[in-house]
N, C-alpha and C positions, 0 to 999 in steps of 0.2 A: 580348518583354513586361519592362517594367525593374520589378524588385524591389525596389529601396532605398526607394520613397516606402511600401511595404507594411513593410518590415522597421523604416524607421524610427518608423512609425505605430505598430507594435508595441511597439517598445523604450519609447517615450514612455509608452504607457498602462501596460505595466509598472513603469517609473520612478515614474508617478505613484501606481499602486495601493501599492505599498512602501512609498513616501514619506508618504504619506497617514497611514501607522500611527507613522512617526516624528513628523511634524509635530506631531498632535494628542494625543501624547505629554504629560498633564498638565492638557491641555484638557478632554479628554472624558473622563467615567468610564462604561464600559458598566454595564448593569443587571447585578443580581446572579447572576439566572438565567444569562447568558450567560457570565458569568466561571467559575461552577459547572461549566459544560457543556463548557468548551474543552479539558481533560484528555481528554477523549474524542474530539477530532477525530482525531489519529494514527490513533486504533483503528478507526475509521469509514472513514479513509482508507485504510487498509491493508487491510482484511478486503473493501472494493468492490473493492480492485484484484485480490487473490489469490484470493477464492472464486470468480470466474467460471472461472478459471483450473484450478482444481482439479476443478471439478465438472462441466464441460463436454468434450465430446469431438464435435469436428466442428460445433459449434451445438448440440448435443442432450444432454440430461441424462445424464449416465452415469457411474455410480460403483462398480456391480461389478467391472467389469474396465477401470478407468482406474488405470494405477498411480500417476498425478500424486496423485490423491485419497489411495490409501492413503499415498502417502509423505508429504503433508502430513498426515495424521493422525499418523503417525509424529513428524514434526517439531513438530506439536503437543504430543504426549505428553512429548518431551523439553522442549520449552520450560516447561512448567508444573512439570513434575521439576526440572528443574537452573538454571532460569534463565540460562543461557548461551547467547549468542548464536551463537558460532564453533560449540559443540557441536550448538545445533540445526537451523543450516545443514549443517553435516556430516552428520548424523544425516539429514536431508531428501534430502542429496544420494546418500549411501549407500544409502538405501533404496530410490530412484528408481532408482538403478543396479542395484539386485539385482532388484529387481521386472522391469524391463525386460529383463535377462538371462534370469530365469525364465520368462517371458511369450513 
């Protein structure tokens, strides 16, 4: 199977989507409600990516004996207290390593 046409089509679609925002700059003003909600998009996307990884074990909801869940809570607490990305990542990894070592 020749993958080049598929890759080319995907590249063109991606380019068109990204270019549309540049081309419409100054010609289109989104509604105010849309602009107000834009800052929440990264938070929602990150939450949608991380929460299933933290609360599911082998496809089942499992938090009590799940070291990822507890390490995630430690990382959330550190992030809320100090607002330091590197400290948050380090604390989360340290908690996960400690919990896996103890378990």
